[in-house]
Every structure is written in structure tokens, then in C-alpha cells.
RONU-807962 format. One record per residue: residue number from 0; residue in three letters; x, y, z of N, C-alpha, C in turn. Coordinates in Angstrom, 2 decimals. Layout:
R   i  aa     n_X     n_Y     n_Z    ca_X    ca_Y    ca_Z     c_X     c_Y     c_Z
R NUM Ala       X       Y       Z       X       Y       Z       X       Y       Z
...
This chain:
R   i  aa     n_X     n_Y     n_Z    ca_X    ca_Y    ca_Z     c_X     c_Y     c_Z
R   0 Unk  124.90  103.50   96.90  123.47  103.22   96.86  122.89  103.71   95.54
R   1 Unk  122.04  102.90   94.94  121.40  103.28   93.69  120.14  104.08   93.99
R   2 Unk  120.10  105.32   93.58  118.95  106.18   93.85  117.97  106.19   92.68
R   3 Unk  118.12  105.28   91.75  117.25  105.25   90.58  115.80  105.00   91.01
R   4 Unk  114.88  105.80   90.47  113.47  105.58   90.71  113.00  104.35   89.94
R   5 Unk  112.00  103.63   90.46  111.40  102.57   89.68  110.52  103.17   88.58
R   6 Unk  109.97  102.31   87.75  108.93  102.71   86.79  107.71  101.84   87.07
R   7 Unk  106.52  102.40   86.86  105.28  101.73   87.24  104.34  101.59   86.05
R   8 Unk  103.53  100.54   86.09  102.32  100.45   85.27  101.17  100.28   86.24
R   9 Unk  100.21  101.19   86.19   99.11  101.17   87.15   97.76  101.12   86.43
R  10 Unk   96.78  100.49   87.09   95.40  100.64   86.68   94.87  101.93   87.30
R  11 Unk   94.30  102.79   86.47   93.94  104.11   87.00   92.49  104.24   87.45
R  12 Unk   91.63  103.30   87.07   90.26  103.39   87.52   89.51  104.58   86.94
R  13 Unk   88.27  104.71   87.36   87.42  105.85   87.02   87.32  106.73   88.26
R  14 Unk   86.71  107.92   88.17   86.64  108.78   89.34   86.13  108.11   90.62
R  15 Unk   85.17  107.16   90.58   84.75  106.52   91.83   85.85  105.78   92.57
R  16 Unk   86.98  105.53   91.91   88.12  104.94   92.62   88.49  105.79   93.83
R  17 Unk   88.30  107.10   93.73   88.66  108.00   94.82   87.88  107.70   96.09
R  18 Unk   86.73  107.02   95.96   85.90  106.69   97.12   85.96  105.21   97.48
R  19 Unk   86.86  104.46   96.84   87.00  103.04   97.11   88.14  102.85   98.12
R  20 Unk   87.82  102.54   99.38   88.88  102.49  100.40   89.90  101.38  100.15
R  21 Unk   89.48  100.27   99.55   90.40   99.16   99.35   91.48   99.50   98.33
R  22 Unk   91.06   99.84   97.12   92.03  100.13   96.06   92.79  101.42   96.35
R  23 Unk   92.08  102.43   96.86   92.77  103.67   97.22   93.85  103.40   98.26
R  24 Unk   93.53  102.54   99.22   94.51  102.19  100.24   95.72  101.49   99.67
R  25 Unk   95.49  100.62   98.67   96.60   99.93   98.02   97.51  100.91   97.30
R  26 Unk   96.92  101.84   96.55   97.73  102.82   95.83   98.49  103.74   96.79
R  27 Unk   97.82  104.17   97.86   98.48  105.05   98.83   99.64  104.35   99.52
R  28 Unk   99.43  103.08   99.89  100.51  102.33  100.54  101.67  102.11   99.60
R  29 Unk  101.38  101.86   98.32  102.44  101.67   97.32  103.28  102.94   97.22
R  30 Unk  102.61  104.08   97.07  103.34  105.34   96.95  104.20  105.60   98.19
R  31 Unk  103.68  105.24   99.36  104.43  105.48  100.59  105.70  104.64  100.66
R  32 Unk  105.70  103.50   99.98  106.87  102.62   99.97  107.92  103.02   98.94
R  33 Unk  107.57  103.93   98.04  108.49  104.35   96.98  109.39  105.49   97.47
R  34 Unk  110.58  105.64   96.90  111.34  106.87   97.15  110.51  108.07   96.68
R  35 Unk  110.69  109.18   97.34  109.92  110.35   96.94  110.44  110.88   95.61
R  36 Unk  109.58  110.97   94.59  110.06  111.47   93.30  110.27  112.98   93.32
R  37 Unk  111.23  113.42   92.49  111.41  114.85   92.28  110.41  115.38   91.25
R  38 Unk  109.95  114.49   90.38  108.95  114.84   89.37  108.31  113.54   88.89
R  39 Unk  107.17  113.66   88.21  106.44  112.50   87.71  106.12  112.72   86.24
R  40 Unk  106.39  111.70   85.44  105.99  111.68   84.04  105.03  110.51   83.86
R  41 Unk  103.82  110.78   83.41  102.79  109.75   83.32  102.23  109.70   81.90
R  42 Unk  102.10  108.49   81.37  101.54  108.26   80.05  100.18  107.59   80.26
R  43 Unk   99.12  108.29   79.92   97.77  107.80   80.17   97.12  107.27   78.90
R  44 Unk   96.28  106.26   79.09   95.52  105.69   77.98   94.59  106.71   77.33
R  45 Unk   94.29  107.79   78.04   93.25  108.71   77.58   93.78  109.89   76.77
R  46 Unk   95.03  109.83   76.38   95.54  110.85   75.46   96.36  110.15   74.38
R  47 Unk   95.70  109.82   73.30   96.35  109.20   72.16   96.64  110.29   71.13
R  48 Unk   97.89  110.60   70.95   98.25  111.70   70.05   99.69  111.54   69.58
R  49 Unk   99.88  111.70   68.30  101.22  111.73   67.72  101.37  113.05   66.95
R  50 Unk  102.57  113.67   66.98  103.78  113.19   67.66  103.65  113.23   69.18
R  51 Unk  104.67  112.74   69.85  104.69  112.78   71.30  104.41  114.19   71.78
R  52 Unk  103.45  114.31   72.71  103.05  115.63   73.20  103.09  115.64   74.72
R  53 Unk  103.27  116.82   75.28  103.31  117.00   76.72  102.26  118.00   77.16
R  54 Unk  101.72  117.80   78.34  100.75  118.74   78.89  101.41  120.06   79.26
R  55 Unk  100.58  121.05   79.44  101.05  122.38   79.84  100.95  122.52   81.36
R  56 Unk  102.03  122.92   81.99  102.01  123.13   83.44  100.97  124.18   83.80
R  57 Unk  100.19  123.89   84.82   99.18  124.84   85.29   97.88  124.83   84.52
R  58 Unk   97.77  124.00   83.49   96.52  123.95   82.71   95.44  123.24   83.52
R  59 Unk   94.17  123.59   83.31   93.08  122.94   84.04   93.02  121.44   83.75
R  60 Unk   92.49  120.70   84.70   92.31  119.26   84.50   91.34  119.00   83.36
R  61 Unk   91.49  117.82   82.75   90.55  117.36   81.73   89.57  116.41   82.40
R  62 Unk   88.28  116.74   82.34   87.24  115.90   82.93   86.64  115.05   81.81
R  63 Unk   87.40  114.05   81.40   87.06  113.26   80.22   86.23  112.04   80.59
R  64 Unk   85.08  112.29   81.21   84.18  111.22   81.62   82.79  111.81   81.75
R  65 Unk   81.80  110.95   81.86   80.44  111.45   81.97   79.60  110.54   82.85
R  66 Unk   78.53  111.11   83.43   77.58  110.33   84.19   77.94  110.10   85.64
R  67 Unk   78.96  110.79   86.15   79.38  110.58   87.53   78.88  111.73   88.42
R  68 Unk   79.05  111.58   89.71   78.66  112.58   90.68   79.30  113.93   90.31
R  69 Unk   78.53  115.03   90.40   79.09  116.35   90.05   80.34  116.73   90.83
R  70 Unk   80.55  116.14   91.99   81.72  116.51   92.79   83.02  116.24   92.05
R  71 Unk   83.02  115.21   91.18   84.26  114.87   90.49   84.66  115.93   89.47
R  72 Unk   83.69  116.70   88.99   83.97  117.74   88.00   84.45  119.03   88.67
R  73 Unk   84.42  119.05   90.00   84.92  120.22   90.74   86.30  119.97   91.33
R  74 Unk   86.80  118.76   91.17   88.09  118.43   91.77   89.22  119.12   91.03
R  75 Unk   90.27  119.42   91.78   91.47  120.04   91.20   92.70  119.24   91.62
R  76 Unk   93.78  119.48   90.92   95.06  118.86   91.28   96.15  119.77   90.71
R  77 Unk   96.47  120.81   91.48   97.38  121.86   91.02   98.79  121.54   91.51
R  78 Unk   99.65  121.19   90.57  101.01  120.77   90.89  102.02  121.86   90.50
R  79 Unk  103.26  121.79   91.03  104.26  122.81   90.69  104.64  122.79   89.21
R  80 Unk  105.25  123.87   88.80  105.67  124.02   87.40  106.62  122.90   86.99
R  81 Unk  106.37  122.32   85.81  107.18  121.21   85.32  107.91  121.56   84.03
R  82 Unk  108.14  122.84   83.80  108.80  123.27   82.55  110.18  122.65   82.40
R  83 Unk  110.91  122.56   83.50  112.27  121.99   83.42  112.23  120.54   82.96
R  84 Unk  111.25  119.78   83.44  111.11  118.40   83.01  110.75  118.32   81.53
R  85 Unk  109.87  119.20   81.08  109.51  119.21   79.66  110.73  119.46   78.78
R  86 Unk  111.57  120.40   79.20  112.79  120.70   78.45  113.72  119.50   78.42
R  87 Unk  113.82  118.83   79.54  114.70  117.65   79.63  114.19  116.52   78.72
R  88 Unk  112.89  116.31   78.70  112.31  115.26   77.85  112.57  115.58   76.39
R  89 Unk  112.36  116.81   76.00  112.60  117.20   74.61  114.04  116.90   74.21
R  90 Unk  114.96  117.08   75.14  116.35  116.82   74.85  116.69  115.35   74.70
R  91 Unk  115.84  114.48   75.21  116.08  113.05   75.10  115.55  112.45   73.81
R  92 Unk  114.72  113.21   73.10  114.08  112.69   71.90  114.93  112.98   70.68
R  93 Unk  114.97  112.04   69.73  115.76  112.27   68.51  115.12  113.35   67.64
R  94 Unk  115.91  113.92   66.75  115.41  114.99   65.88  114.26  114.52   65.01
R  95 Unk  114.23  113.21   64.73  113.16  112.66   63.88  111.84  112.51   64.63
R  96 Unk  111.87  112.66   65.96  110.66  112.54   66.77  110.59  113.71   67.75
R  97 Unk  110.34  114.90   67.26  110.28  116.06   68.15  109.08  115.99   69.09
R  98 Unk  109.21  116.66   70.22  108.14  116.71   71.21  107.30  117.96   70.98
R  99 Unk  105.99  117.78   71.00  105.08  118.91   70.90  104.67  119.35   72.30
R 100 Unk  104.90  120.59   72.63  104.48  121.14   73.91  103.09  121.74   73.74
R 101 Unk  102.09  121.07   74.27  100.71  121.53   74.13  100.52  122.81   74.95
R 102 Unk   99.78  123.75   74.40   99.67  125.06   75.04   98.63  125.10   76.16
R 103 Unk   97.64  124.19   76.14   96.53  124.36   77.07   96.01  123.06   77.69
R 104 Unk   96.53  121.90   77.31   95.97  120.65   77.81   96.52  120.33   79.19
R 105 Unk   95.61  119.99   80.10   96.00  119.56   81.43   95.93  118.05   81.57
R 106 Unk   96.05  117.59   82.81   96.04  116.16   83.10   94.63  115.59   82.93
R 107 Unk   94.52  114.40   82.31   93.22  113.75   82.22   93.06  112.78   83.39
R 108 Unk   91.89  112.12   83.45   91.60  111.33   84.66   92.50  110.11   84.79
R 109 Unk   93.11  109.66   83.69   94.08  108.58   83.79   95.33  108.98   84.55
R 110 Unk   95.53  110.28   84.71   96.66  110.80   85.47   96.23  111.33   86.84
R 111 Unk   95.25  112.25   86.85   94.99  112.92   88.11   94.22  112.07   89.12
R 112 Unk   93.41  111.13   88.67   92.69  110.29   89.64   93.67  109.47   90.48
R 113 Unk   94.56  108.67   89.89   95.48  107.92   90.76   96.47  108.81   91.50
R 114 Unk   96.90  109.91   90.89   97.88  110.75   91.56   97.29  111.49   92.76
R 115 Unk   96.00  111.79   92.72   95.36  112.40   93.90   95.42  111.46   95.10
R 116 Unk   95.43  110.15   94.82   95.52  109.17   95.89   96.97  108.95   96.30
R 117 Unk   97.83  108.81   95.32   99.23  108.46   95.62  100.01  109.64   96.19
R 118 Unk   99.75  110.84   95.69  100.46  112.05   96.12   99.44  113.16   96.34
R 119 Unk   98.65  113.03   97.42   97.51  113.94   97.63   97.88  115.39   97.87
R 120 Unk   99.12  115.66   98.27   99.51  117.05   98.53   99.79  117.83   97.26
R 121 Unk   99.83  117.15   96.13  100.04  117.81   94.82  101.26  118.72   94.84
R 122 Unk  102.31  118.28   95.51  103.50  119.12   95.66  104.69  118.62   94.84
R 123 Unk  104.42  117.76   93.86  105.46  117.23   92.98  105.13  117.65   91.55
R 124 Unk  106.07  118.18   90.79  105.79  118.53   89.40  105.35  117.29   88.60
R 125 Unk  104.31  117.46   87.79  103.76  116.36   87.01  103.60  116.79   85.56
R 126 Unk  104.03  115.93   84.65  103.75  116.09   83.23  103.07  114.83   82.74
R 127 Unk  102.12  115.00   81.83  101.54  113.86   81.14  102.05  113.86   79.71
R 128 Unk  102.43  112.68   79.24  102.88  112.49   77.87  101.81  111.73   77.10
R 129 Unk  101.60  112.09   75.86  100.62  111.40   75.04  101.12  110.01   74.66
R 130 Unk  100.18  109.16   74.31  100.47  107.81   73.81  100.49  107.90   72.29
R 131 Unk  101.68  107.89   71.66  101.76  108.23   70.24  101.51  107.06   69.29
R 132 Unk  101.47  105.84   69.83  101.32  104.65   69.00  100.87  103.51   69.90
R 133 Unk  100.41  102.41   69.29  100.13  101.20   70.06  101.10  100.08   69.72
R 134 Unk  102.11  100.38   68.95  103.12   99.40   68.57  104.04   99.13   69.76
R 135 Unk  104.04   97.91   70.30  104.87   97.64   71.48  106.35   97.95   71.26
R 136 Unk  106.86   97.68   70.07  108.28   97.93   69.81  108.60   99.42   69.90
R 137 Unk  107.76  100.24   69.29  107.99  101.69   69.34  107.81  102.24   70.75
R 138 Unk  106.85  101.69   71.49  106.64  102.17   72.85  107.78  101.73   73.77
R 139 Unk  108.31  100.54   73.55  109.48  100.12   74.31  110.66  101.06   74.05
R 140 Unk  110.84  101.44   72.78  111.93  102.35   72.44  111.72  103.72   73.09
R 141 Unk  110.46  104.17   73.15  110.17  105.43   73.83  110.53  105.34   75.31
R 142 Unk  110.12  104.24   75.95  110.46  104.06   77.35  111.96  104.02   77.58
R 143 Unk  112.69  103.40   76.65  114.15  103.34   76.78  114.77  104.73   76.69
R 144 Unk  114.22  105.57   75.81  114.75  106.94   75.72  114.48  107.72   77.00
R 145 Unk  113.39  107.40   77.66  113.04  108.11   78.90  113.77  107.55   80.12
R 146 Unk  114.40  106.40   79.98  115.00  105.71   81.13  115.97  106.58   81.92
R 147 Unk  116.81  107.43   81.28  117.74  108.25   82.09  117.04  109.15   83.11
R 148 Unk  115.79  109.48   82.89  115.08  110.33   83.84  114.97  109.66   85.21
R 149 Unk  114.97  108.35   85.22  114.83  107.64   86.49  116.03  107.91   87.40
R 150 Unk  117.20  108.13   86.80  118.39  108.45   87.60  118.38  109.89   88.08
R 151 Unk  117.42  110.66   87.61  117.29  112.07   88.00  116.10  112.29   88.93
R 152 Unk  115.57  111.19   89.46  114.49  111.29   90.44  113.10  111.37   89.85
R 153 Unk  112.95  111.05   88.56  111.64  111.13   87.92  110.96  109.76   87.97
R 154 Unk  109.74  109.74   88.45  108.92  108.53   88.48  108.16  108.45   87.16
R 155 Unk  108.41  107.39   86.39  107.75  107.17   85.11  106.59  106.20   85.34
R 156 Unk  105.40  106.58   84.89  104.21  105.76   85.10  103.48  105.57   83.78
R 157 Unk  103.20  104.31   83.43  102.24  103.99   82.39  100.91  103.75   83.05
R 158 Unk   99.87  104.44   82.63   98.57  104.39   83.30   97.52  103.84   82.37
R 159 Unk   96.94  102.71   82.73   95.91  102.09   81.89   94.98  101.23   82.72
R 160 Unk   94.75  100.00   82.26   93.92   99.02   82.97   94.24   97.69   82.30
R 161 Unk   94.62   96.67   83.07   95.09   95.44   82.46   94.00   94.71   81.68
R 162 Unk   92.76   94.87   82.07   91.65   94.51   81.18   90.68   95.68   81.16
R 163 Unk   90.01   95.87   80.02   89.19   97.07   79.88   88.03   96.84   78.91
R 164 Unk   87.38   95.69   79.05   86.27   95.37   78.15   84.95   95.95   78.60
R 165 Unk   84.91   97.26   78.75   83.69   97.92   79.25   82.43   97.56   78.46
R 166 Unk   82.49   97.46   77.12   81.25   97.16   76.38   80.67   95.79   76.71
R 167 Unk   81.47   94.92   77.32   81.02   93.55   77.57   80.68   93.30   79.03
R 168 Unk   80.68   94.34   79.86   80.29   94.21   81.25   78.78   94.28   81.39
R 169 Unk   78.25   93.47   82.28   76.81   93.49   82.56   76.51   93.82   84.01
R 170 Unk   77.51   93.75   84.87   77.33   94.04   86.29   78.31   95.16   86.66
R 171 Unk   77.77   96.32   87.05   78.61   97.48   87.28   78.79   97.79   88.76
R 172 Unk   78.67   96.78   89.60   79.03   96.95   91.00   80.56   96.89   91.13
R 173 Unk   81.10   97.65   92.08   82.55   97.68   92.24   83.11   96.31   92.56
R 174 Unk   82.32   95.48   93.27   82.81   94.15   93.65   82.23   93.06   92.75
R 175 Unk   81.83   93.42   91.54   81.24   92.45   90.62   82.25   91.34   90.32
R 176 Unk   81.73   90.14   90.10   82.58   89.02   89.71   83.22   89.30   88.35
R 177 Unk   84.45   88.91   88.21   85.16   89.14   86.95   84.67   88.16   85.89
R 178 Unk   84.35   88.64   84.68   83.99   87.74   83.58   85.16   86.82   83.23
R 179 Unk   84.85   85.71   82.58   85.89   84.76   82.22   86.99   85.36   81.38
R 180 Unk   86.63   86.22   80.41   87.65   86.81   79.55   88.60   87.70   80.33
R 181 Unk   88.10   88.36   81.39   88.95   89.23   82.20   89.89   88.40   83.06
R 182 Unk   89.36   87.34   83.66   90.20   86.46   84.48   91.26   85.75   83.64
R 183 Unk   90.87   85.32   82.45   91.81   84.59   81.61   92.96   85.49   81.14
R 184 Unk   92.63   86.71   80.70   93.68   87.64   80.26   94.58   88.01   81.43
R 185 Unk   93.98   88.26   82.58   94.76   88.63   83.76   95.73   87.52   84.14
R 186 Unk   95.28   86.27   84.14   96.15   85.16   84.51   97.28   84.99   83.50
R 187 Unk   96.96   85.16   82.22   98.00   85.09   81.19   99.04   86.17   81.38
R 188 Unk   98.60   87.41   81.61   99.53   88.52   81.78  100.36   88.35   83.05
R 189 Unk   99.72   87.90   84.14  100.46   87.69   85.38  101.59   86.70   85.19
R 190 Unk  101.31   85.63   84.45  102.34   84.62   84.19  103.47   85.19   83.33
R 191 Unk  103.11   85.90   82.26  104.13   86.48   81.37  104.97   87.52   82.11
R 192 Unk  104.34   88.34   82.93  105.08   89.34   83.70  106.01   88.66   84.70
R 193 Unk  105.56   87.58   85.32  106.38   86.87   86.31  107.60   86.24   85.65
R 194 Unk  107.49   85.92   84.37  108.62   85.33   83.64  109.45   86.38   82.90
R 195 Unk  109.00   87.62   82.90  109.69   88.66   82.15  109.64   88.43   80.66
R 196 Unk  108.55   87.84   80.19  108.44   87.46   78.78  107.83   88.61   77.97
R 197 Unk  108.69   89.54   77.58  108.24   90.73   76.86  107.65   90.35   75.50
R 198 Unk  108.25   89.36   74.82  107.74   88.95   73.51  106.32   88.42   73.62
R 199 Unk  106.06   87.63   74.63  104.70   87.11   74.84  103.72   88.26   75.07
R 200 Unk  104.10   89.20   75.93  103.24   90.34   76.22  102.99   91.18   74.98
R 201 Unk  104.01   91.33   74.14  103.88   92.14   72.93  103.00   91.48   71.88
R 202 Unk  102.91   90.16   71.92  102.09   89.42   70.95  100.72   89.08   71.52
R 203 Unk  100.20   89.99   72.34   98.93   89.75   73.03   97.77   89.50   72.07
R 204 Unk   97.78   90.13   70.91   96.63   89.97   70.01   96.43   88.52   69.59
R 205 Unk   97.53   87.78   69.43   97.42   86.38   69.01   97.66   85.40   70.15
R 206 Unk   98.31   85.84   71.23   98.68   84.94   72.31   97.72   84.96   73.51
R 207 Unk   97.13   86.10   73.77   96.39   86.26   75.03   94.99   85.68   74.94
R 208 Unk   94.58   84.86   75.91   93.19   84.44   75.98   92.32   85.63   76.40
R 209 Unk   91.06   85.58   76.03   90.15   86.66   76.40   90.09   87.80   75.41
R 210 Unk   90.95   87.77   74.39   90.90   88.80   73.35   89.84   88.44   72.33
R 211 Unk   89.13   89.42   71.75   89.30   90.87   71.95   88.44   91.45   73.07
R 212 Unk   87.78   90.59   73.84   86.88   91.10   74.87   87.63   91.87   75.96
R 213 Unk   88.81   91.38   76.31   89.58   92.06   77.36   90.01   93.45   76.93
R 214 Unk   90.25   93.62   75.63   90.68   94.92   75.09   90.09   95.11   73.69
R 215 Unk   88.81   95.48   73.60   88.25   95.78   72.28   88.99   96.93   71.60
R 216 Unk   89.51   97.84   72.38   90.52   98.81   71.94   91.68   98.66   72.92
R 217 Unk   92.90   98.99   72.49   94.06   98.52   73.25   94.80   99.62   74.01
R 218 Unk   94.24  100.83   74.05   94.97  101.95   74.65   95.19  101.80   76.16
R 219 Unk   94.39  100.95   76.83   94.61  100.77   78.27   95.66   99.71   78.58
R 220 Unk   96.02   98.93   77.59   97.05   97.91   77.76   98.43   98.42   77.34
R 221 Unk   98.49   99.14   76.25   99.79   99.46   75.65  100.68  100.41   76.46
R 222 Unk  100.18  101.24   77.39  101.13  102.00   78.22  102.10  101.10   78.99
R 223 Unk  101.73   99.83   79.15  102.64   98.88   79.80  104.00   98.86   79.13
R 224 Unk  104.04   99.04   77.81  105.31   98.90   77.09  106.22  100.11   77.28
R 225 Unk  105.66  101.26   77.60  106.51  102.40   77.99  107.21  102.06   79.30
R 226 Unk  106.46  101.49   80.24  107.03  101.09   81.52  108.12  100.05   81.33
R 227 Unk  107.84   99.01   80.55  108.83   97.95   80.34  110.07   98.49   79.63
R 228 Unk  109.88   99.41   78.67  111.03  100.00   78.00  111.89  100.83   78.93
R 229 Unk  111.26  101.44   79.94  112.01  102.26   80.90  112.72  101.42   81.95
R 230 Unk  112.43  100.11   81.99  113.07   99.23   82.97  114.56   99.10   82.68
R 231 Unk  115.35   98.93   83.72  116.79   98.74   83.56  117.06   97.51   82.69
R 232 Unk  116.33   96.44   82.97  116.40   95.21   82.18  114.97   94.80   81.86
R 233 Unk  114.46   95.12   80.67  113.04   94.93   80.38  112.53   93.50   80.56
R 234 Unk  113.39   92.49   80.36  112.92   91.12   80.50  113.18   90.54   81.89
R 235 Unk  113.52   91.41   82.84  113.63   90.99   84.24  112.24   91.09   84.87
R 236 Unk  111.76   90.02   85.53  110.42   90.10   86.12  110.30   91.28   87.08
R 237 Unk  109.20   92.01   86.97  108.94   93.11   87.89  108.16   92.62   89.10
R 238 Unk  107.80   93.55   89.95  107.02   93.27   91.15  105.56   93.61   90.87
R 239 Unk  104.70   92.61   90.95  103.27   92.83   90.74  102.66   93.24   92.08
R 240 Unk  102.51   94.55   92.25  102.20   95.12   93.56  100.73   95.00   93.90
R 241 Unk   99.86   95.18   92.92   98.41   95.14   93.13   97.82   94.12   92.17
R 242 Unk   96.88   93.32   92.68   96.13   92.42   91.79   94.66   92.48   92.18
R 243 Unk   93.87   91.57   91.65   92.43   91.60   91.93   91.66   92.34   90.85
R 244 Unk   90.37   92.54   91.11   89.47   93.09   90.09   88.62   94.21   90.68
R 245 Unk   88.21   95.10   89.80   87.36   96.26   90.15   86.37   96.42   89.01
R 246 Unk   85.08   96.34   89.29   84.06   96.29   88.24   84.26   95.08   87.32
R 247 Unk   84.94   94.05   87.81   85.23   92.89   87.00   86.45   93.03   86.11
R 248 Unk   87.13   94.16   86.18   88.31   94.43   85.36   89.57   94.28   86.20
R 249 Unk   90.64   93.80   85.59   91.88   93.55   86.31   92.59   94.85   86.67
R 250 Unk   92.89   95.01   87.93   93.64   96.18   88.39   95.11   95.83   88.65
R 251 Unk   95.58   94.72   88.09   96.97   94.30   88.29   97.93   95.43   87.88
R 252 Unk   98.88   95.70   88.76   99.81   96.81   88.54  101.22   96.35   88.83
R 253 Unk  102.18   96.99   88.18  103.55   96.49   88.12  104.56   97.57   88.50
R 254 Unk  105.62   97.14   89.16  106.79   98.01   89.43  108.03   97.34   88.90
R 255 Unk  108.80   98.06   88.08  110.04   97.51   87.54  111.22   98.33   88.02
R 256 Unk  112.33   97.65   88.17  113.55   98.30   88.67  114.38   98.82   87.51
């Protein structure tokens, strides 16, 4: 039996996701269907930093958002020590790309919001890795270097949002109709993912409809390439576990074997 963990690309939402029964239910059900990870490594759109950096175990959460209910700033997510995972990751990186162990940075909302839903007991060691580049080729190579962790029970997650054109939204209801640019980009990505067309996905700037509105900045899209790089066969179609829209943005999420 192959005990290899899958790798995921998830839409992480904003803190109000925690109060959305539909999407929260989808994430919780997905986690329940997965093998239980021994540890989690998550790459969030909200930490862009080179060289590759890792969070510090036990550090306070990063509340990198504003204008929400005060309750979200009191939330915690205290997970077990992940020092062993940090050491293992450092050993997988080439000498030309050393890993920086951050002394005080904790998980940001791109990590702790979805993980509070997926693994609410906070009893699994978690590390967050920075997003060191937006180059799909380099991110695929990073995912490939991390791939052996999957055989050691580590769940690798790229955390972003398949569309993220916040400046172009006019309706901020959770069930708002998706703008045309969001629907068009989502349909294009769904088709490319279903065909395992990594080249098409990597050439999103020139190939994808809805650009640049779907991603005026691209940090919520590019974690996808860490996930694809960590796949056993990157051009093998993955399982699109969640689809639909939230605030008009695509929450399409992927699982690769």
C-alpha cells in the first residue's frame, strides 16, 4: 500500500470563512477524507520572502488583515513543535538555496484560517514556508525538492485563491455573483487542471482570460506551482475537490497524488 500523502492547493479565504458553514464544511469534509498527516508544510500567499524561510514553532499568529470583527484577532492556533520538520526541509535544499529559519514569525491567516477548519484540534506540527518567487519553473522545482516529505507523512499545501481581484469587486456579500473575469479565469484553470496542462497554467499571463483583473498581483495564484511540483506526476490531472465562488472569487481547490 502506498502511504504517500497527497499535496493540496487550497483557497484560504479571509477570517469570515471561519463562520461560513458551506465552505467550512467543504474544507472539513476534505480533511476528514485525507490520511492523517504527521506534519503539515504550508506555503501561503501572504508571506513573500526570499531566500526560502520557515516560521518559528510556537511563535504567535500573524493577524495580517484589518477591518474584521475583533474576535478574529483573539484567535489562536497552537500546534506541536515542528523543529524536526524544519531540519528535514533544510536538508532537502541545495547549498545554493539555504533555508532561513525565522526567529519569531508565526503562521499568517493564509495558513491558520483554513487549518483551524481542517484540523481544529491543532495537534499536528505545522510549518509555514515563504513564497520566494513567482516564477512557475522555480516554484515547480521547489515543490519537487519537497516531494520526498510526502512519503514521510507530511501534507504539503499551497494556499492562495484561484482568483483574487479584490480591487475590482463591487459587491462584498459572501454569495455575490462572480464577475465575468473571475468566471472566465476559473473556467480556463479548471480546464487546464483537468488536462494536466502545466505549460498552459504556467503561461497564465498571456493565456488566461480575465487577466489582469483575476490577479492584479499574482501571489494568490503562484502557490499552485509548489503543489504541482510536489505531485508524483505534475502533468497528471489532479482532483478538483472544491469549486464555486466566495465574494465572487473562485475557491477552486486541488488535490494531486
